[in-house]
Residue frames as a rotation matrix with the C-alpha (Angstrom) as fourth column:
MET 1
0.580 0.815 0.000 0.00
0.815 -0.580 0.000 0.00
0.000 0.000 -1.000 0.00
ARG 2
-0.352 -0.648 0.676 1.17
0.611 -0.706 -0.358 3.55
0.709 0.287 0.644 -0.71
ILE 3
0.511 0.439 -0.739 1.19
0.859 -0.307 0.411 5.91
-0.046 -0.845 -0.533 2.29
ASP 4
0.768 -0.209 0.605 2.01
-0.041 -0.959 -0.279 9.60
0.639 0.189 -0.746 2.70
SER 5
-0.096 -0.955 -0.280 5.52
0.409 0.219 -0.886 10.11
0.908 -0.199 0.369 4.13
LYS 6
-0.221 0.036 0.975 4.20
-0.683 -0.719 -0.128 12.17
0.696 -0.694 0.183 7.03
TYR 7
0.766 0.560 0.316 3.14
-0.625 0.533 0.570 8.85
0.150 -0.634 0.758 8.63
LEU 8
0.367 -0.677 -0.637 6.54
-0.082 0.659 -0.748 7.15
0.926 0.327 0.187 8.23
PHE 9
-0.570 -0.642 0.512 7.89
-0.544 -0.172 -0.821 8.09
0.616 -0.747 -0.251 11.68
GLY 10
0.020 0.681 0.732 4.81
-0.981 0.154 -0.116 6.69
-0.192 -0.716 0.671 13.43
VAL 11
0.858 0.264 -0.440 4.95
-0.403 0.878 -0.259 3.43
0.318 0.399 0.860 11.47
LEU 12
0.032 -0.937 -0.347 8.67
-0.085 0.344 -0.935 3.01
0.996 0.059 -0.069 12.20
ASN 13
-0.519 -0.158 0.840 8.10
-0.803 -0.247 -0.543 3.75
0.293 -0.956 0.001 15.87
PHE 14
0.528 0.790 0.312 5.37
-0.839 0.543 0.046 1.08
-0.133 -0.286 0.949 15.98
ILE 15
0.754 -0.285 -0.592 7.69
-0.117 0.829 -0.547 -1.47
0.647 0.482 0.591 14.36
ARG 16
-0.159 -0.987 -0.006 10.84
-0.112 0.024 -0.993 -0.70
0.981 -0.157 -0.114 16.36
THR 17
-0.410 0.021 0.912 9.16
-0.881 -0.268 -0.390 -0.68
0.237 -0.963 0.128 19.78
ASP 18
0.695 0.639 -0.328 7.73
-0.553 0.768 0.323 -4.19
0.459 -0.043 0.887 19.45
LYS 19
0.493 -0.484 0.723 9.31
-0.654 0.342 0.675 -6.67
-0.574 -0.806 -0.147 21.89
LYS 20
0.503 -0.252 0.827 10.10
0.406 0.913 0.032 -9.07
-0.763 0.319 0.562 19.04
TYR 21
0.919 -0.228 -0.322 11.88
-0.392 -0.622 -0.678 -6.48
-0.046 0.749 -0.661 16.87
GLU 22
0.673 -0.664 0.325 14.95
0.553 0.744 0.375 -8.23
-0.491 -0.073 0.868 15.42
GLY 23
-0.328 -0.828 -0.454 16.51
0.215 -0.534 0.818 -5.46
-0.920 0.170 0.353 13.33
ASP 24
0.778 0.538 -0.325 16.57
-0.153 -0.340 -0.928 -4.19
-0.610 0.771 -0.182 9.79
LYS 25
-0.259 -0.853 0.453 18.51
0.537 0.263 0.802 -4.53
-0.803 0.451 0.390 6.57
PRO 26
-0.335 0.088 -0.938 18.80
-0.519 -0.848 0.106 -2.31
-0.786 0.522 0.330 3.52
LEU 27
0.154 0.410 0.899 16.86
0.719 0.577 -0.387 -2.97
-0.678 0.706 -0.206 0.32
GLN 28
-0.763 -0.320 0.561 17.03
0.634 -0.540 0.554 -1.17
0.126 0.778 0.615 -2.99
TYR 29
-0.540 0.499 0.678 15.19
-0.141 -0.847 0.512 2.12
0.830 0.180 0.528 -2.35
GLY 30
0.469 0.784 0.407 14.13
-0.545 -0.106 0.832 1.03
0.695 -0.612 0.378 1.12
THR 31
-0.647 -0.594 0.478 14.56
-0.731 0.305 -0.611 -1.04
0.217 -0.745 -0.631 4.25
GLN 32
0.104 0.632 -0.768 13.29
-0.061 0.775 0.629 -4.39
0.993 -0.018 0.119 5.48
TYR 33
-0.342 -0.103 0.934 12.32
-0.911 -0.207 -0.357 -4.56
0.230 -0.973 -0.023 9.16
ILE 34
-0.339 0.149 -0.929 12.06
0.009 0.988 0.155 -7.94
0.941 0.044 -0.336 10.90
VAL 35
-0.372 0.332 0.867 9.69
-0.919 -0.264 -0.293 -8.48
0.132 -0.905 0.404 13.82
GLY 36
-0.142 0.302 0.943 9.30
-0.563 0.758 -0.328 -12.02
-0.814 -0.578 0.062 15.12
GLY 37
-0.563 -0.174 0.808 9.81
0.423 0.779 0.463 -13.48
-0.710 0.602 -0.365 11.65
VAL 38
0.607 0.755 0.249 7.46
0.673 -0.321 -0.666 -11.03
-0.422 0.572 -0.703 9.92
PHE 39
-0.577 -0.790 0.208 9.17
0.764 -0.432 0.478 -8.96
-0.288 0.435 0.853 7.22
VAL 40
0.608 0.699 -0.377 7.98
0.512 -0.708 -0.487 -5.38
-0.607 0.104 -0.788 6.73
ASP 41
-0.373 -0.715 0.592 9.37
0.918 -0.193 0.347 -3.86
-0.134 0.673 0.728 3.54
ILE 42
0.585 0.467 -0.663 9.29
0.367 -0.881 -0.298 -0.08
-0.723 -0.069 -0.687 3.28
HIS 43
-0.279 -0.617 0.736 10.26
0.951 -0.069 0.302 1.49
-0.136 0.784 0.606 -0.04
THR 44
-0.137 0.184 -0.973 10.50
0.039 -0.981 -0.191 5.19
-0.990 -0.064 0.127 -0.78
SER 45
0.561 0.457 0.690 9.14
0.698 0.187 -0.691 6.29
-0.444 0.870 -0.214 -4.13
THR 46
-0.610 -0.771 -0.182 11.28
0.478 -0.542 0.691 7.99
-0.632 0.335 0.699 -6.74
LYS 47
-0.678 0.431 0.596 8.28
0.554 -0.234 0.799 8.71
0.484 0.871 -0.080 -8.97
LYS 48
0.434 0.864 0.255 5.74
0.316 -0.411 0.855 9.75
0.844 -0.291 -0.451 -6.35
LYS 49
-0.644 -0.749 0.154 7.80
0.179 -0.344 -0.922 11.91
0.744 -0.566 0.356 -4.01
GLY 50
-0.568 0.387 0.726 6.44
-0.780 -0.536 -0.325 12.26
0.263 -0.751 0.606 -0.51
THR 51
0.632 0.770 0.090 5.11
-0.765 0.600 0.234 8.70
0.126 -0.217 0.968 -0.33
PHE 52
-0.643 -0.754 0.134 6.32
-0.761 0.648 -0.006 5.24
-0.082 -0.106 -0.991 0.61
THR 53
0.264 0.689 -0.675 5.05
-0.599 0.666 0.446 1.72
0.756 0.286 0.588 0.08
LEU 54
-0.396 -0.294 0.870 4.71
-0.888 0.362 -0.282 -0.83
-0.233 -0.885 -0.404 2.84
ASP 55
0.199 0.399 -0.895 4.45
-0.552 0.800 0.234 -4.60
0.810 0.448 0.380 2.38
ILE 56
0.053 -0.108 0.993 3.92
-0.927 0.365 0.090 -7.06
-0.372 -0.925 -0.081 5.23
LYS 57
0.122 -0.117 -0.986 5.33
-0.655 0.737 -0.168 -10.52
0.746 0.666 0.013 4.44
ASN 58
-0.578 -0.333 -0.745 5.30
0.125 0.866 -0.484 -13.88
0.806 -0.373 -0.459 6.25
HIS 59
-0.027 0.705 0.708 2.19
-0.754 -0.479 0.448 -13.15
0.656 -0.522 0.545 8.35
PRO 60
0.709 0.426 -0.562 2.06
-0.036 0.818 0.574 -16.69
0.704 -0.386 0.596 9.85
ALA 61
-0.250 -0.892 -0.375 5.37
0.478 0.223 -0.850 -16.18
0.842 -0.392 0.371 11.69
ASN 62
-0.866 0.025 -0.500 3.79
0.445 -0.420 -0.791 -13.62
-0.230 -0.907 0.353 14.03
PRO 63
-0.348 0.797 0.494 0.11
0.761 -0.068 0.645 -13.18
0.548 0.600 -0.583 13.17
ASP 64
0.416 0.510 -0.753 -0.61
0.870 -0.466 0.165 -10.92
-0.266 -0.723 -0.637 16.16
PHE 65
-0.318 -0.613 -0.723 2.01
0.297 -0.789 0.538 -8.36
-0.900 -0.043 0.433 15.15
ALA 66
-0.911 -0.023 0.411 0.99
0.411 -0.104 0.906 -8.49
0.022 0.994 0.104 11.47
ARG 67
0.011 0.996 0.088 -2.66
0.900 -0.048 0.432 -7.89
0.435 0.074 -0.897 12.43
GLN 68
0.387 0.106 -0.916 -1.80
0.720 -0.655 0.228 -5.09
-0.576 -0.748 -0.330 14.88
LEU 69
-0.662 -0.677 -0.322 0.42
0.278 -0.620 0.734 -3.33
-0.696 0.396 0.599 12.34
GLN 70
-0.721 0.461 0.518 -2.30
0.574 -0.022 0.818 -3.54
0.389 0.887 -0.249 9.70
GLU 71
0.334 0.886 -0.320 -4.87
0.920 -0.233 0.315 -2.17
0.204 -0.400 -0.894 12.17
TYR 72
0.013 -0.430 -0.903 -2.50
0.554 -0.749 0.365 0.65
-0.833 -0.504 0.229 13.18
ILE 73
-0.914 -0.392 0.105 -1.97
0.280 -0.423 0.862 1.62
-0.293 0.817 0.496 9.54
ASP 74
-0.379 0.856 0.353 -5.70
0.749 0.059 0.660 1.47
0.544 0.514 -0.663 8.80
ALA 75
0.498 0.629 -0.597 -6.50
0.867 -0.388 0.314 3.68
-0.035 -0.674 -0.738 11.82
ALA 76
0.272 -0.489 -0.829 -3.60
0.416 -0.717 0.559 6.15
-0.868 -0.497 0.009 11.83
CYS 77
-0.722 -0.658 -0.214 -2.61
0.040 -0.348 0.936 6.50
-0.691 0.667 0.278 8.19
GLU 78
0.481 0.816 -0.322 -4.48
-0.311 -0.184 -0.932 7.62
-0.820 0.548 0.165 5.12
PRO 79
-0.118 -0.540 0.833 -3.39
0.652 0.591 0.476 5.49
-0.749 0.599 0.282 2.14
GLU 80
-0.570 -0.170 -0.804 -2.58
-0.395 -0.801 0.450 7.55
-0.720 0.574 0.389 -0.93
GLU 81
0.579 0.812 0.076 -5.06
-0.217 0.244 -0.945 7.34
-0.786 0.531 0.317 -3.79
GLU 82
-0.313 -0.702 0.640 -3.58
0.443 0.488 0.752 5.43
-0.840 0.519 0.158 -6.71
ASN 83
-0.033 0.426 0.904 -5.91
0.997 0.078 -0.001 7.01
-0.071 0.901 -0.427 -9.28
ILE 84
0.612 0.226 -0.757 -5.38
0.303 -0.952 -0.039 10.70
-0.730 -0.206 -0.652 -8.51
ILE 85
0.378 -0.446 0.811 -4.13
0.896 -0.046 -0.442 12.55
0.235 0.894 0.382 -11.58
């Protein structure tokens, strides 16, 4: 999902303060955060400046965290419209 960059700090704070936070590693144009076996990929956009994409992978490794992160994003962040011209 594409999210406005003004929400990035809050999302990162949510990820990094989890008890099962294991660290991060660089990706091309982004970073992968690991929380209890769940991989959260955050990529900055070169085409749509001021936004980032977030992908949650390997949900079964820590379903509670994956669900809580998704609920946090749904409640706190406003996903960017893909069809705005």
